[in-house]
Structure formats: C-alpha cells, structure tokens
The first five atom37 places (N, CA, C, CB, O) and aatype in JSON, in Angstrom:
{
  "aatype": [12, 15, 8, 9, 10, 11, 1, 17, 17, 1, 16, 10, 10, 7, 19, 10, 0, 7, 13, 10, 7, 19, 5, 15, 6, 1, 1, 1, 5, 6, 3, 13, 11, 6, 7, 1, 0, 9, 8, 13, 19, 19, 19, 7, 10, 10, 12, 0, 0, 19, 13, 19, 9, 13, 19, 9, 13, 10, 19, 1, 17, 0, 10, 15, 10, 15, 7, 0],
  "atom_mask": [
    [1, 1, 1, 1, 1],
    [1, 1, 1, 1, 1],
    [1, 1, 1, 1, 1],
    [1, 1, 1, 1, 1],
    [1, 1, 1, 1, 1],
    [1, 1, 1, 1, 1],
    [1, 1, 1, 1, 1],
    [1, 1, 1, 1, 1],
    [1, 1, 1, 1, 1],
    [1, 1, 1, 1, 1],
    [1, 1, 1, 1, 1],
    [1, 1, 1, 1, 1],
    [1, 1, 1, 1, 1],
    [1, 1, 1, 0, 1],
    [1, 1, 1, 1, 1],
    [1, 1, 1, 1, 1],
    [1, 1, 1, 1, 1],
    [1, 1, 1, 0, 1],
    [1, 1, 1, 1, 1],
    [1, 1, 1, 1, 1],
    [1, 1, 1, 0, 1],
    [1, 1, 1, 1, 1],
    [1, 1, 1, 1, 1],
    [1, 1, 1, 1, 1],
    [1, 1, 1, 1, 1],
    [1, 1, 1, 1, 1],
    [1, 1, 1, 1, 1],
    [1, 1, 1, 1, 1],
    [1, 1, 1, 1, 1],
    [1, 1, 1, 1, 1],
    [1, 1, 1, 1, 1],
    [1, 1, 1, 1, 1],
    [1, 1, 1, 1, 1],
    [1, 1, 1, 1, 1],
    [1, 1, 1, 0, 1],
    [1, 1, 1, 1, 1],
    [1, 1, 1, 1, 1],
    [1, 1, 1, 1, 1],
    [1, 1, 1, 1, 1],
    [1, 1, 1, 1, 1],
    [1, 1, 1, 1, 1],
    [1, 1, 1, 1, 1],
    [1, 1, 1, 1, 1],
    [1, 1, 1, 0, 1],
    [1, 1, 1, 1, 1],
    [1, 1, 1, 1, 1],
    [1, 1, 1, 1, 1],
    [1, 1, 1, 1, 1],
    [1, 1, 1, 1, 1],
    [1, 1, 1, 1, 1],
    [1, 1, 1, 1, 1],
    [1, 1, 1, 1, 1],
    [1, 1, 1, 1, 1],
    [1, 1, 1, 1, 1],
    [1, 1, 1, 1, 1],
    [1, 1, 1, 1, 1],
    [1, 1, 1, 1, 1],
    [1, 1, 1, 1, 1],
    [1, 1, 1, 1, 1],
    [1, 1, 1, 1, 1],
    [1, 1, 1, 1, 1],
    [1, 1, 1, 1, 1],
    [1, 1, 1, 1, 1],
    [1, 1, 1, 1, 1],
    [1, 1, 1, 1, 1],
    [1, 1, 1, 1, 1],
    [1, 1, 1, 0, 1],
    [1, 1, 1, 1, 1]
  ],
  "atom_positions": [
    [[0.83, -1.17, 0.0], [0.01, 0.01, 0.0], [0.91, 1.23, 0.01], [-0.94, 0.01, 1.2], [1.87, 1.29, 0.77]],
    [[0.61, 2.21, -0.83], [1.39, 3.39, -0.88], [1.28, 4.24, 0.4], [0.99, 4.17, -2.07], [0.34, 4.12, 1.19]],
    [[2.27, 5.09, 0.56], [2.25, 5.96, 1.79], [1.05, 6.84, 1.81], [3.5, 6.84, 1.87], [0.46, 7.02, 2.88]],
    [[0.65, 7.41, 0.69], [-0.5, 8.28, 0.62], [-1.78, 7.56, 0.99], [-0.63, 8.87, -0.75], [-2.59, 8.07, 1.76]],
    [[-1.95, 6.39, 0.45], [-3.17, 5.57, 0.72], [-3.19, 5.19, 2.21], [-3.2, 4.26, -0.2], [-4.26, 5.19, 2.83]],
    [[-2.06, 4.86, 2.77], [-1.98, 4.53, 4.23], [-2.41, 5.72, 5.04], [-0.52, 4.1, 4.64], [-3.18, 5.59, 6.0]],
    [[-1.91, 6.93, 4.65], [-2.24, 8.12, 5.41], [-3.78, 8.42, 5.37], [-1.44, 9.33, 4.84], [-4.38, 8.77, 6.39]],
    [[-4.36, 8.27, 4.19], [-5.8, 8.51, 4.08], [-6.59, 7.41, 4.82], [-6.23, 8.57, 2.6], [-7.63, 7.72, 5.41]],
    [[-6.16, 6.19, 4.82], [-6.76, 5.11, 5.53], [-6.73, 5.39, 7.04], [-6.06, 3.81, 5.2], [-7.73, 5.25, 7.75]],
    [[-5.54, 5.79, 7.49], [-5.4, 6.1, 8.92], [-6.3, 7.26, 9.32], [-3.95, 6.42, 9.27], [-6.89, 7.24, 10.4]],
    [[-6.41, 8.28, 8.45], [-7.32, 9.41, 8.67], [-8.73, 8.96, 8.78], [-7.2, 10.42, 7.57], [-9.44, 9.35, 9.71]],
    [[-9.15, 8.13, 7.85], [-10.51, 7.59, 7.86], [-10.84, 6.89, 9.11], [-10.71, 6.66, 6.74], [-11.89, 7.11, 9.72]],
    [[-9.89, 5.99, 9.52], [-10.11, 5.26, 10.77], [-10.16, 6.18, 11.99], [-9.01, 4.22, 10.96], [-10.92, 5.94, 12.93]],
    [[-9.34, 7.22, 11.97], [-9.34, 8.19, 13.08], [-10.64, 8.92, 13.18], [0.0, 0.0, 0.0], [-11.21, 9.04, 14.26]],
    [[-11.14, 9.44, 12.03], [-12.36, 10.14, 12.01], [-13.55, 9.24, 12.43], [-12.56, 10.7, 10.64], [-14.44, 9.67, 13.17]],
    [[-13.54, 7.99, 11.92], [-14.61, 7.04, 12.29], [-14.61, 6.77, 13.75], [-14.47, 5.75, 11.54], [-15.67, 6.7, 14.37]],
    [[-13.38, 6.61, 14.35], [-13.32, 6.37, 15.77], [-13.76, 7.62, 16.54], [-11.89, 5.95, 16.18], [-14.38, 7.49, 17.6]],
    [[-13.47, 8.79, 16.04], [-13.98, 10.01, 16.63], [-15.48, 10.1, 16.54], [0.0, 0.0, 0.0], [-16.12, 10.48, 17.53]],
    [[-16.09, 9.76, 15.42], [-17.53, 9.73, 15.31], [-18.19, 8.8, 16.31], [-17.92, 9.35, 13.94], [-19.23, 9.12, 16.88]],
    [[-17.6, 7.69, 16.51], [-18.14, 6.69, 17.4], [-17.74, 6.92, 18.87], [-17.7, 5.32, 16.95], [-18.31, 6.33, 19.78]],
    [[-16.77, 7.78, 19.08], [-16.34, 8.1, 20.46], [-15.52, 7.01, 21.09], [0.0, 0.0, 0.0], [-15.54, 6.85, 22.31]],
    [[-14.79, 6.26, 20.29], [-14.0, 5.11, 20.89], [-12.49, 5.31, 20.67], [-14.45, 3.72, 20.25], [-11.73, 4.36, 20.86]],
    [[-12.05, 6.44, 20.28], [-10.62, 6.64, 19.99], [-9.88, 6.9, 21.29], [-10.42, 7.83, 19.0], [-10.31, 7.69, 22.13]],
    [[-8.72, 6.21, 21.44], [-7.9, 6.39, 22.64], [-7.2, 7.73, 22.59], [-6.87, 5.24, 22.79], [-7.04, 8.33, 21.53]],
    [[-6.79, 8.17, 23.74], [-6.04, 9.46, 23.84], [-4.71, 9.36, 23.15], [-5.83, 9.88, 25.32], [-4.27, 10.31, 22.51]],
    [[-4.04, 8.19, 23.27], [-2.77, 8.02, 22.58], [-2.93, 8.1, 21.06], [-2.14, 6.68, 22.98], [-2.14, 8.74, 20.38]],
    [[-3.93, 7.46, 20.54], [-4.18, 7.51, 19.09], [-4.54, 8.9, 18.62], [-5.3, 6.56, 18.72], [-4.09, 9.33, 17.56]],
    [[-5.32, 9.61, 19.4], [-5.75, 10.98, 19.06], [-4.51, 11.88, 19.0], [-6.81, 11.53, 20.12], [-4.38, 12.7, 18.09]],
    [[-3.62, 11.74, 19.94], [-2.37, 12.51, 19.93], [-1.54, 12.19, 18.73], [-1.58, 12.25, 21.18], [-0.98, 13.09, 18.1]],
    [[-1.44, 10.87, 18.39], [-0.7, 10.48, 17.2], [-1.28, 11.1, 15.93], [-0.69, 8.97, 17.07], [-0.56, 11.6, 15.06]],
    [[-2.63, 11.05, 15.85], [-3.26, 11.63, 14.65], [-2.99, 13.11, 14.52], [-4.74, 11.39, 14.67], [-2.74, 13.57, 13.41]],
    [[-3.04, 13.89, 15.6], [-2.79, 15.25, 15.53], [-1.3, 15.57, 15.26], [-3.25, 15.87, 16.78], [-0.98, 16.59, 14.64]],
    [[-0.44, 14.71, 15.71], [1.0, 14.93, 15.46], [1.39, 14.58, 14.07], [1.83, 14.12, 16.43], [2.19, 15.29, 13.47]],
    [[0.84, 13.49, 13.5], [1.28, 13.0, 12.21], [0.34, 13.32, 11.06], [1.46, 11.57, 12.29], [0.78, 13.36, 9.91]],
    [[-0.94, 13.55, 11.35], [-1.94, 13.82, 10.32], [-1.94, 15.24, 9.87], [0.0, 0.0, 0.0], [-1.4, 16.11, 10.55]],
    [[-2.58, 15.51, 8.67], [-2.81, 16.83, 8.17], [-4.23, 17.23, 8.47], [-2.51, 16.92, 6.69], [-5.16, 16.43, 8.32]],
    [[-4.41, 18.5, 8.89], [-5.7, 18.98, 9.23], [-6.7, 18.88, 8.07], [-5.58, 20.39, 9.7], [-7.85, 18.49, 8.28]],
    [[-6.27, 19.22, 6.87], [-7.14, 19.24, 5.73], [-7.68, 17.82, 5.46], [-6.41, 19.81, 4.5], [-8.81, 17.69, 5.0]],
    [[-6.92, 16.79, 5.72], [-7.38, 15.42, 5.53], [-8.54, 15.13, 6.51], [-6.22, 14.41, 5.74], [-9.54, 14.52, 6.13]],
    [[-8.38, 15.58, 7.79], [-9.41, 15.33, 8.77], [-10.67, 16.1, 8.42], [-8.92, 15.69, 10.16], [-11.78, 15.59, 8.57]],
    [[-10.52, 17.3, 7.97], [-11.69, 18.13, 7.59], [-12.44, 17.53, 6.42], [-11.26, 19.57, 7.23], [-13.67, 17.46, 6.47]],
    [[-11.75, 17.09, 5.35], [-12.34, 16.53, 4.19], [-13.1, 15.21, 4.56], [-11.25, 16.28, 3.13], [-14.27, 15.04, 4.25]],
    [[-12.38, 14.32, 5.23], [-13.02, 13.05, 5.6], [-14.17, 13.25, 6.59], [-11.99, 12.1, 6.19], [-15.18, 12.56, 6.52]],
    [[-14.01, 14.16, 7.5], [-15.08, 14.44, 8.49], [-16.32, 15.01, 7.81], [0.0, 0.0, 0.0], [-17.45, 14.66, 8.17]],
    [[-16.12, 15.89, 6.83], [-17.28, 16.4, 6.1], [-17.96, 15.42, 5.24], [-16.89, 17.51, 5.28], [-19.19, 15.44, 5.13]],
    [[-17.18, 14.53, 4.61], [-17.78, 13.47, 3.82], [-18.53, 12.49, 4.66], [-16.75, 12.77, 3.03], [-19.62, 12.06, 4.3]],
    [[-17.96, 12.12, 5.81], [-18.63, 11.15, 6.7], [-19.87, 11.79, 7.27], [-17.68, 10.68, 7.84], [-20.86, 11.08, 7.43]],
    [[-19.88, 13.07, 7.58], [-21.07, 13.72, 8.13], [-22.15, 13.75, 7.04], [-20.73, 15.18, 8.65], [-23.33, 13.55, 7.34]],
    [[-21.79, 14.01, 5.79], [-22.77, 14.03, 4.69], [-23.33, 12.65, 4.5], [-22.14, 14.53, 3.36], [-24.55, 12.52, 4.37]],
    [[-22.54, 11.6, 4.48], [-23.02, 10.26, 4.4], [-23.95, 9.91, 5.53], [-21.89, 9.32, 4.38], [-24.95, 9.23, 5.3]],
    [[-23.67, 10.35, 6.74], [-24.52, 10.09, 7.87], [-25.88, 10.76, 7.71], [-23.86, 10.57, 9.14], [-26.91, 10.14, 7.96]],
    [[-25.87, 12.02, 7.28], [-27.12, 12.73, 7.08], [-27.97, 12.04, 5.99], [-26.83, 14.2, 6.72], [-29.17, 11.87, 6.18]],
    [[-27.39, 11.68, 4.9], [-28.08, 11.0, 3.82], [-28.68, 9.68, 4.3], [-27.13, 10.75, 2.64], [-29.82, 9.35, 3.99]],
    [[-27.86, 8.92, 5.1], [-28.36, 7.67, 5.68], [-29.55, 7.91, 6.51], [-27.32, 7.0, 6.51], [-30.53, 7.18, 6.36]],
    [[-29.56, 8.92, 7.41], [-30.67, 9.18, 8.28], [-31.91, 9.59, 7.46], [-30.29, 10.26, 9.31], [-33.02, 9.18, 7.78]],
    [[-31.74, 10.38, 6.42], [-32.85, 10.73, 5.54], [-33.45, 9.5, 4.91], [-32.41, 11.68, 4.47], [-34.67, 9.35, 4.91]],
    [[-32.66, 8.64, 4.4], [-33.2, 7.41, 3.8], [-33.86, 6.5, 4.82], [-32.1, 6.65, 3.1], [-34.89, 5.88, 4.53]],
    [[-33.29, 6.4, 6.01], [-33.85, 5.6, 7.05], [-35.23, 6.17, 7.5], [-32.88, 5.54, 8.23], [-36.16, 5.39, 7.72]],
    [[-35.36, 7.46, 7.61], [-36.67, 8.04, 7.97], [-37.68, 7.81, 6.86], [-36.55, 9.56, 8.25], [-38.81, 7.41, 7.13]],
    [[-37.29, 8.04, 5.61], [-38.22, 7.8, 4.5], [-38.66, 6.33, 4.44], [-37.56, 8.2, 3.16], [-39.83, 6.05, 4.17]],
    [[-37.76, 5.4, 4.69], [-38.1, 4.01, 4.68], [-39.07, 3.73, 5.85], [-36.83, 3.12, 4.76], [-40.06, 3.02, 5.66]],
    [[-38.8, 4.25, 7.04], [-39.66, 4.03, 8.15], [-41.09, 4.58, 7.89], [-39.05, 4.67, 9.4], [-42.1, 3.97, 8.24]],
    [[-41.11, 5.77, 7.24], [-42.42, 6.36, 6.95], [-43.14, 5.56, 5.9], [-42.28, 7.81, 6.5], [-44.37, 5.46, 5.94]],
    [[-42.41, 4.99, 4.94], [-43.09, 4.18, 3.89], [-43.68, 2.87, 4.53], [-42.05, 3.8, 2.7], [-44.73, 2.38, 4.13]],
    [[-42.96, 2.35, 5.52], [-43.48, 1.19, 6.21], [-44.75, 1.48, 7.04], [-42.42, 0.64, 7.09], [-45.62, 0.63, 7.2]],
    [[-44.81, 2.66, 7.52], [-45.97, 3.02, 8.39], [-47.14, 3.48, 7.57], [-45.59, 4.12, 9.4], [-48.23, 3.67, 8.12]],
    [[-46.97, 3.67, 6.25], [-48.02, 4.07, 5.44], [-48.29, 5.51, 5.33], [0.0, 0.0, 0.0], [-49.34, 5.92, 4.81]],
    [[-47.35, 6.33, 5.82], [-47.48, 7.8, 5.85], [-47.11, 8.37, 4.46], [-46.55, 8.44, 6.98], [-47.15, 9.58, 4.25]]
  ]
}
C-alpha cells in the first residue's frame, strides 16, 4: 500500500473512531501529530454528509412502512 493511501486510511479510521467516540487518547495525539488537518476536515465532512443521507433514507423508509 502506498504511503498516501496509508495516510488516508489512517485518517478515515481516526475520524470514524472520533464519530463513534472510541478513539484512545494516545491514538488521538498520534493523529494530531502525524496527520494533516485538511485530511481530517475533508474526511469528516464526507462522513457527516453520508450520515445525514443515511438518516434521511432511514426516515423515508420508516415512513413508507408506516403508510405515511
């Protein structure tokens, strides 16, 4: 795996752990020391957008099941 791909993968895992609230303090410190802020911003915004879209589809699905 290339260095750039590893960096993005590590960023994705760090943001996901942050979203779920399970990231250790040691790992958070490593991410801030080694990671680039723009990577965390981009991945965080994309994951937030995916989450919002997921919730919208989930609500529409639930409403369709209820007959509304």
